[in-house]
N, CA, C and O atoms as a GROMACS GRO file, in nm:
protein
  364
    1UNK      N    1 -17.634  -5.984   0.722
    1UNK     CA    2 -17.716  -5.886   0.791
    1UNK      C    3 -17.779  -5.950   0.914
    1UNK      O    4 -17.815  -6.067   0.914
    2UNK      N    5 -17.790  -5.870   1.016
    2UNK     CA    6 -17.853  -5.914   1.139
    2UNK      C    7 -17.973  -5.823   1.164
    2UNK      O    8 -17.960  -5.700   1.161
    3UNK      N    9 -18.089  -5.882   1.187
    3UNK     CA   10 -18.211  -5.804   1.205
    3UNK      C   11 -18.278  -5.839   1.337
    3UNK      O   12 -18.264  -5.951   1.387
    4UNK      N   13 -18.351  -5.744   1.390
    4UNK     CA   14 -18.440  -5.764   1.505
    4UNK      C   15 -18.373  -5.831   1.624
    4UNK      O   16 -18.418  -5.935   1.672
    5UNK      N   17 -18.264  -5.771   1.671
    5UNK     CA   18 -18.197  -5.823   1.791
    5UNK      C   19 -18.197  -5.715   1.898
    5UNK      O   20 -18.211  -5.596   1.867
    6UNK      N   21 -18.181  -5.755   2.020
    6UNK     CA   22 -18.175  -5.661   2.131
    6UNK      C   23 -18.050  -5.574   2.117
    6UNK      O   24 -17.950  -5.619   2.060
    7UNK      N   25 -18.053  -5.452   2.169
    7UNK     CA   26 -17.941  -5.359   2.153
    7UNK      C   27 -17.814  -5.407   2.222
    7UNK      O   28 -17.704  -5.368   2.181
    8UNK      N   29 -17.826  -5.491   2.325
    8UNK     CA   30 -17.706  -5.540   2.394
    8UNK      C   31 -17.662  -5.678   2.342
    8UNK      O   32 -17.572  -5.740   2.399
    9UNK      N   33 -17.725  -5.726   2.236
    9UNK     CA   34 -17.689  -5.856   2.180
    9UNK      C   35 -17.555  -5.846   2.109
    9UNK      O   36 -17.511  -5.736   2.073
   10UNK      N   37 -17.491  -5.959   2.090
   10UNK     CA   38 -17.367  -5.961   2.014
   10UNK      C   39 -17.367  -6.081   1.921
   10UNK      O   40 -17.436  -6.180   1.945
   11UNK      N   41 -17.288  -6.069   1.817
   11UNK     CA   42 -17.275  -6.176   1.718
   11UNK      C   43 -17.137  -6.237   1.737
   11UNK      O   44 -17.037  -6.165   1.741
   12UNK      N   45 -17.131  -6.368   1.748
   12UNK     CA   46 -17.003  -6.436   1.764
   12UNK      C   47 -16.979  -6.523   1.642
   12UNK      O   48 -17.057  -6.613   1.612
   13UNK      N   49 -16.869  -6.494   1.572
   13UNK     CA   50 -16.828  -6.574   1.458
   13UNK      C   51 -16.720  -6.670   1.506
   13UNK      O   52 -16.625  -6.628   1.572
   14UNK      N   53 -16.733  -6.796   1.474
   14UNK     CA   54 -16.633  -6.895   1.512
   14UNK      C   55 -16.577  -6.956   1.385
   14UNK      O   56 -16.650  -7.015   1.305
   15UNK      N   57 -16.446  -6.941   1.366
   15UNK     CA   58 -16.381  -6.995   1.246
   15UNK      C   59 -16.361  -7.145   1.260
   15UNK      O   60 -16.381  -7.201   1.368
   16UNK      N   61 -16.322  -7.209   1.152
   16UNK     CA   62 -16.300  -7.353   1.154
   16UNK      C   63 -16.190  -7.394   1.252
   16UNK      O   64 -16.191  -7.506   1.302
   17UNK      N   65 -16.096  -7.304   1.279
   17UNK     CA   66 -15.990  -7.335   1.376
   17UNK      C   67 -16.025  -7.283   1.516
   17UNK      O   68 -15.936  -7.265   1.599
   18UNK      N   69 -16.152  -7.260   1.542
   18UNK     CA   70 -16.209  -7.224   1.672
   18UNK      C   71 -16.173  -7.084   1.723
   18UNK      O   72 -16.189  -7.056   1.842
   19UNK      N   73 -16.125  -6.997   1.636
   19UNK     CA   74 -16.102  -6.859   1.677
   19UNK      C   75 -16.237  -6.787   1.679
   19UNK      O   76 -16.321  -6.810   1.592
   20UNK      N   77 -16.256  -6.702   1.777
   20UNK     CA   78 -16.382  -6.629   1.791
   20UNK      C   79 -16.362  -6.482   1.757
   20UNK      O   80 -16.258  -6.424   1.788
   21UNK      N   81 -16.462  -6.424   1.695
   21UNK     CA   82 -16.466  -6.281   1.670
   21UNK      C   83 -16.604  -6.234   1.711
   21UNK      O   84 -16.705  -6.285   1.662
   22UNK      N   85 -16.610  -6.137   1.800
   22UNK     CA   86 -16.737  -6.087   1.851
   22UNK      C   87 -16.761  -5.948   1.796
   22UNK      O   88 -16.675  -5.861   1.805
   23UNK      N   89 -16.877  -5.928   1.738
   23UNK     CA   90 -16.915  -5.799   1.682
   23UNK      C   91 -17.050  -5.756   1.737
   23UNK      O   92 -17.138  -5.838   1.762
   24UNK      N   93 -17.063  -5.627   1.755
   24UNK     CA   94 -17.193  -5.572   1.786
   24UNK      C   95 -17.276  -5.577   1.658
   24UNK      O   96 -17.222  -5.551   1.551
   25UNK      N   97 -17.402  -5.610   1.665
   25UNK     CA   98 -17.483  -5.616   1.543
   25UNK      C   99 -17.502  -5.479   1.478
   25UNK      O  100 -17.539  -5.472   1.361
   26UNK      N  101 -17.477  -5.373   1.549
   26UNK     CA  102 -17.499  -5.239   1.495
   26UNK      C  103 -17.372  -5.175   1.441
   26UNK      O  104 -17.374  -5.058   1.401
   27UNK      N  105 -17.261  -5.249   1.439
   27UNK     CA  106 -17.135  -5.192   1.396
   27UNK      C  107 -17.084  -5.266   1.274
   27UNK      O  108 -17.065  -5.388   1.278
   28UNK      N  109 -17.061  -5.194   1.165
   28UNK     CA  110 -17.008  -5.251   1.042
   28UNK      C  111 -16.882  -5.174   1.004
   28UNK      O  112 -16.866  -5.058   1.042
   29UNK      N  113 -16.794  -5.238   0.931
   29UNK     CA  114 -16.673  -5.172   0.884
   29UNK      C  115 -16.714  -5.051   0.798
   29UNK      O  116 -16.800  -5.062   0.712
   30UNK      N  117 -16.651  -4.937   0.822
   30UNK     CA  118 -16.692  -4.816   0.751
   30UNK      C  119 -16.576  -4.750   0.675
   30UNK      O  120 -16.584  -4.632   0.642
   31UNK      N  121 -16.469  -4.826   0.647
   31UNK     CA  122 -16.362  -4.773   0.565
   31UNK      C  123 -16.412  -4.749   0.423
   31UNK      O  124 -16.516  -4.800   0.384
   32UNK      N  125 -16.337  -4.670   0.348
   32UNK     CA  126 -16.377  -4.635   0.212
   32UNK      C  127 -16.277  -4.690   0.111
   32UNK      O  128 -16.157  -4.695   0.138
   33UNK      N  129 -16.327  -4.729  -0.004
   33UNK     CA  130 -16.245  -4.775  -0.116
   33UNK      C  131 -16.254  -4.672  -0.228
   33UNK      O  132 -16.360  -4.613  -0.250
   34UNK      N  133 -16.142  -4.649  -0.298
   34UNK     CA  134 -16.144  -4.557  -0.411
   34UNK      C  135 -16.175  -4.630  -0.542
   34UNK      O  136 -16.207  -4.567  -0.642
   35UNK      N  137 -16.165  -4.761  -0.540
   35UNK     CA  138 -16.188  -4.843  -0.659
   35UNK      C  139 -16.096  -4.800  -0.773
   35UNK      O  140 -16.132  -4.807  -0.891
   36UNK      N  141 -15.976  -4.755  -0.736
   36UNK     CA  142 -15.878  -4.713  -0.836
   36UNK      C  143 -15.813  -4.834  -0.902
   36UNK      O  144 -15.815  -4.945  -0.847
   37UNK      N  145 -15.756  -4.812  -1.018
   37UNK     CA  146 -15.700  -4.920  -1.099
   37UNK      C  147 -15.579  -4.985  -1.032
   37UNK      O  148 -15.496  -4.918  -0.971
   38UNK      N  149 -15.570  -5.119  -1.046
   38UNK     CA  150 -15.457  -5.194  -0.994
   38UNK      C  151 -15.438  -5.321  -1.076
   38UNK      O  152 -15.530  -5.366  -1.145
   39UNK      N  153 -15.320  -5.376  -1.068
   39UNK     CA  154 -15.290  -5.502  -1.135
   39UNK      C  155 -15.269  -5.614  -1.033
   39UNK      O  156 -15.290  -5.731  -1.064
   40UNK      N  157 -15.226  -5.577  -0.911
   40UNK     CA  158 -15.203  -5.676  -0.805
   40UNK      C  159 -15.227  -5.610  -0.670
   40UNK      O  160 -15.242  -5.488  -0.661
   41UNK      N  161 -15.231  -5.692  -0.564
   41UNK     CA  162 -15.250  -5.639  -0.429
   41UNK      C  163 -15.141  -5.540  -0.391
   41UNK      O  164 -15.165  -5.449  -0.312
   42UNK      N  165 -15.020  -5.556  -0.448
   42UNK     CA  166 -14.909  -5.465  -0.418
   42UNK      C  167 -14.936  -5.323  -0.466
   42UNK      O  168 -14.872  -5.229  -0.419
   43UNK      N  169 -15.029  -5.306  -0.559
   43UNK     CA  170 -15.063  -5.173  -0.609
   43UNK      C  171 -15.158  -5.099  -0.515
   43UNK      O  172 -15.178  -4.978  -0.530
   44UNK      N  173 -15.215  -5.167  -0.418
   44UNK     CA  174 -15.314  -5.108  -0.327
   44UNK      C  175 -15.251  -5.079  -0.192
   44UNK      O  176 -15.177  -5.161  -0.137
   45UNK      N  177 -15.282  -4.962  -0.139
   45UNK     CA  178 -15.229  -4.921  -0.009
   45UNK      C  179 -15.342  -4.871   0.080
   45UNK      O  180 -15.450  -4.835   0.032
   46UNK      N  181 -15.315  -4.870   0.209
   46UNK     CA  182 -15.410  -4.821   0.309
   46UNK      C  183 -15.361  -4.684   0.354
   46UNK      O  184 -15.246  -4.669   0.395
   47UNK      N  185 -15.448  -4.584   0.345
   47UNK     CA  186 -15.412  -4.448   0.384
   47UNK      C  187 -15.522  -4.389   0.471
   47UNK      O  188 -15.617  -4.457   0.509
   48UNK      N  189 -15.508  -4.262   0.502
   48UNK     CA  190 -15.603  -4.194   0.590
   48UNK      C  191 -15.545  -4.189   0.730
   48UNK      O  192 -15.462  -4.272   0.767
   49UNK      N  193 -15.588  -4.095   0.807
   49UNK     CA  194 -15.535  -4.077   0.942
   49UNK      C  195 -15.549  -4.203   1.027
   49UNK      O  196 -15.461  -4.234   1.107
   50UNK      N  197 -15.658  -4.274   1.010
   50UNK     CA  198 -15.680  -4.398   1.086
   50UNK      C  199 -15.685  -4.520   0.995
   50UNK      O  200 -15.753  -4.618   1.026
   51UNK      N  201 -15.612  -4.514   0.881
   51UNK     CA  202 -15.603  -4.628   0.790
   51UNK      C  203 -15.739  -4.677   0.742
   51UNK      O  204 -15.765  -4.797   0.737
   52UNK      N  205 -15.824  -4.582   0.708
   52UNK     CA  206 -15.960  -4.618   0.667
   52UNK      C  207 -15.982  -4.614   0.516
   52UNK      O  208 -16.091  -4.647   0.470
   53UNK      N  209 -15.880  -4.575   0.440
   53UNK     CA  210 -15.894  -4.562   0.294
   53UNK      C  211 -15.812  -4.670   0.224
   53UNK      O  212 -15.695  -4.691   0.256
   54UNK      N  213 -15.873  -4.739   0.129
   54UNK     CA  214 -15.804  -4.836   0.043
   54UNK      C  215 -15.794  -4.771  -0.095
   54UNK      O  216 -15.896  -4.745  -0.159
   55UNK      N  217 -15.670  -4.746  -0.141
   55UNK     CA  218 -15.653  -4.678  -0.268
   55UNK      C  219 -15.530  -4.731  -0.340
   55UNK      O  220 -15.451  -4.806  -0.283
   56UNK      N  221 -15.515  -4.691  -0.466
   56UNK     CA  222 -15.398  -4.729  -0.545
   56UNK      C  223 -15.278  -4.645  -0.504
   56UNK      O  224 -15.293  -4.527  -0.471
   57UNK      N  225 -15.161  -4.705  -0.504
   57UNK     CA  226 -15.040  -4.630  -0.473
   57UNK      C  227 -15.006  -4.531  -0.584
   57UNK      O  228 -14.920  -4.445  -0.566
   58UNK      N  229 -15.072  -4.542  -0.697
   58UNK     CA  230 -15.047  -4.454  -0.810
   58UNK      C  231 -15.134  -4.329  -0.812
   58UNK      O  232 -15.106  -4.236  -0.888
   59UNK      N  233 -15.238  -4.325  -0.730
   59UNK     CA  234 -15.324  -4.207  -0.730
   59UNK      C  235 -15.281  -4.112  -0.618
   59UNK      O  236 -15.210  -4.151  -0.526
   60UNK      N  237 -15.326  -3.987  -0.627
   60UNK     CA  238 -15.291  -3.887  -0.527
   60UNK      C  239 -15.346  -3.930  -0.391
   60UNK      O  240 -15.458  -3.978  -0.380
   61UNK      N  241 -15.264  -3.911  -0.287
   61UNK     CA  242 -15.304  -3.951  -0.152
   61UNK      C  243 -15.428  -3.872  -0.109
   61UNK      O  244 -15.439  -3.752  -0.134
   62UNK      N  245 -15.518  -3.940  -0.043
   62UNK     CA  246 -15.641  -3.878   0.006
   62UNK      C  247 -15.617  -3.827   0.147
   62UNK      O  248 -15.564  -3.899   0.232
   63UNK      N  249 -15.654  -3.704   0.171
   63UNK     CA  250 -15.639  -3.642   0.302
   63UNK      C  251 -15.769  -3.662   0.379
   63UNK      O  252 -15.878  -3.636   0.326
   64UNK      N  253 -15.759  -3.708   0.503
   64UNK     CA  254 -15.877  -3.729   0.586
   64UNK      C  255 -15.862  -3.652   0.717
   64UNK      O  256 -15.752  -3.611   0.754
   65UNK      N  257 -15.972  -3.632   0.786
   65UNK     CA  258 -15.966  -3.576   0.919
   65UNK      C  259 -15.920  -3.686   1.014
   65UNK      O  260 -15.926  -3.804   0.980
   66UNK      N  261 -15.875  -3.648   1.132
   66UNK     CA  262 -15.827  -3.746   1.228
   66UNK      C  263 -15.929  -3.766   1.339
   66UNK      O  264 -15.905  -3.735   1.456
   67UNK      N  265 -16.042  -3.819   1.300
   67UNK     CA  266 -16.148  -3.852   1.396
   67UNK      C  267 -16.161  -4.002   1.400
   67UNK      O  268 -16.205  -4.065   1.303
   68UNK      N  269 -16.122  -4.061   1.512
   68UNK     CA  270 -16.125  -4.207   1.524
   68UNK      C  271 -16.268  -4.256   1.533
   68UNK      O  272 -16.351  -4.201   1.605
   69UNK      N  273 -16.296  -4.362   1.459
   69UNK     CA  274 -16.423  -4.433   1.469
   69UNK      C  275 -16.388  -4.581   1.480
   69UNK      O  276 -16.304  -4.630   1.405
   70UNK      N  277 -16.451  -4.650   1.570
   70UNK     CA  278 -16.424  -4.792   1.590
   70UNK      C  279 -16.442  -4.872   1.462
   70UNK      O  280 -16.375  -4.973   1.441
   71UNK      N  281 -16.533  -4.828   1.377
   71UNK     CA  282 -16.562  -4.902   1.254
   71UNK      C  283 -16.451  -4.889   1.150
   71UNK      O  284 -16.461  -4.952   1.044
   72UNK      N  285 -16.345  -4.810   1.175
   72UNK     CA  286 -16.230  -4.801   1.085
   72UNK      C  287 -16.131  -4.916   1.104
   72UNK      O  288 -16.041  -4.933   1.022
   73UNK      N  289 -16.146  -4.995   1.209
   73UNK     CA  290 -16.048  -5.099   1.245
   73UNK      C  291 -16.064  -5.221   1.154
   73UNK      O  292 -16.143  -5.311   1.182
   74UNK      N  293 -15.987  -5.224   1.046
   74UNK     CA  294 -15.997  -5.333   0.947
   74UNK      C  295 -15.970  -5.469   1.010
   74UNK      O  296 -16.035  -5.568   0.974
   75UNK      N  297 -15.875  -5.476   1.103
   75UNK     CA  298 -15.843  -5.606   1.164
   75UNK      C  299 -15.960  -5.660   1.247
   75UNK      O  300 -15.980  -5.781   1.254
   76UNK      N  301 -16.034  -5.571   1.308
   76UNK     CA  302 -16.151  -5.614   1.388
   76UNK      C  303 -16.258  -5.678   1.300
   76UNK      O  304 -16.330  -5.768   1.344
   77UNK      N  305 -16.267  -5.631   1.176
   77UNK     CA  306 -16.369  -5.681   1.085
   77UNK      C  307 -16.315  -5.784   0.986
   77UNK      O  308 -16.390  -5.836   0.903
   78UNK      N  309 -16.186  -5.813   0.995
   78UNK     CA  310 -16.126  -5.915   0.909
   78UNK      C  311 -16.123  -5.876   0.762
   78UNK      O  312 -16.135  -5.963   0.675
   79UNK      N  313 -16.106  -5.748   0.733
   79UNK     CA  314 -16.096  -5.703   0.595
   79UNK      C  315 -15.956  -5.651   0.567
   79UNK      O  316 -15.884  -5.612   0.658
   80UNK      N  317 -15.920  -5.650   0.440
   80UNK     CA  318 -15.791  -5.594   0.401
   80UNK      C  319 -15.805  -5.529   0.264
   80UNK      O  320 -15.897  -5.558   0.188
   81UNK      N  321 -15.711  -5.442   0.234
   81UNK     CA  322 -15.711  -5.366   0.109
   81UNK      C  323 -15.651  -5.454   0.000
   81UNK      O  324 -15.533  -5.489   0.007
   82UNK      N  325 -15.730  -5.488  -0.100
   82UNK     CA  326 -15.690  -5.583  -0.204
   82UNK      C  327 -15.721  -5.529  -0.343
   82UNK      O  328 -15.800  -5.436  -0.360
   83UNK      N  329 -15.656  -5.589  -0.443
   83UNK     CA  330 -15.687  -5.562  -0.583
   83UNK      C  331 -15.786  -5.668  -0.629
   83UNK      O  332 -15.750  -5.784  -0.648
   84UNK      N  333 -15.910  -5.628  -0.648
   84UNK     CA  334 -16.015  -5.720  -0.686
   84UNK      C  335 -16.078  -5.668  -0.815
   84UNK      O  336 -16.124  -5.554  -0.820
   85UNK      N  337 -16.080  -5.751  -0.917
   85UNK     CA  338 -16.131  -5.709  -1.048
   85UNK      C  339 -16.063  -5.582  -1.096
   85UNK      O  340 -16.127  -5.494  -1.155
   86UNK      N  341 -15.932  -5.572  -1.071
   86UNK     CA  342 -15.848  -5.459  -1.111
   86UNK      C  343 -15.889  -5.327  -1.047
   86UNK      O  344 -15.871  -5.220  -1.105
   87UNK      N  345 -15.946  -5.335  -0.925
   87UNK     CA  346 -15.982  -5.215  -0.849
   87UNK      C  347 -15.942  -5.234  -0.704
   87UNK      O  348 -15.968  -5.339  -0.644
   88UNK      N  349 -15.877  -5.132  -0.646
   88UNK     CA  350 -15.840  -5.136  -0.504
   88UNK      C  351 -15.966  -5.121  -0.420
   88UNK      O  352 -16.041  -5.025  -0.435
   89UNK      N  353 -15.987  -5.218  -0.330
   89UNK     CA  354 -16.106  -5.214  -0.246
   89UNK      C  355 -16.089  -5.304  -0.125
   89UNK      O  356 -16.007  -5.396  -0.124
   90UNK      N  357 -16.168  -5.275  -0.023
   90UNK     CA  358 -16.168  -5.357   0.099
   90UNK      C  359 -16.238  -5.489   0.069
   90UNK      O  360 -16.341  -5.492   0.001
   91UNK      N  361 -16.182  -5.597   0.118
   91UNK     CA  362 -16.242  -5.729   0.101
   91UNK      C  363 -16.229  -5.806   0.229
   91UNK      O  364 -16.273  -5.921   0.238
   0.00000   0.00000   0.00000
């Protein structure tokens, strides 16, 4: 969490291999997880008009509206749809 920063401030994350990722402090990943049952990462898929839903390939596909939001960009936030504790979710 980032608190009490100026509105034009930015957060820069630098990985051990010197790659940089810059995020606005007011923007967080806003994709949704269904927490549906899974046995492995292969059971989890990304769906939704802008790939904002992490769900099991065994459950009914979720229909979303096609309204782009920057916070749906999983690659920008370094998250992916995984099977964690036998539930499909963003990590």
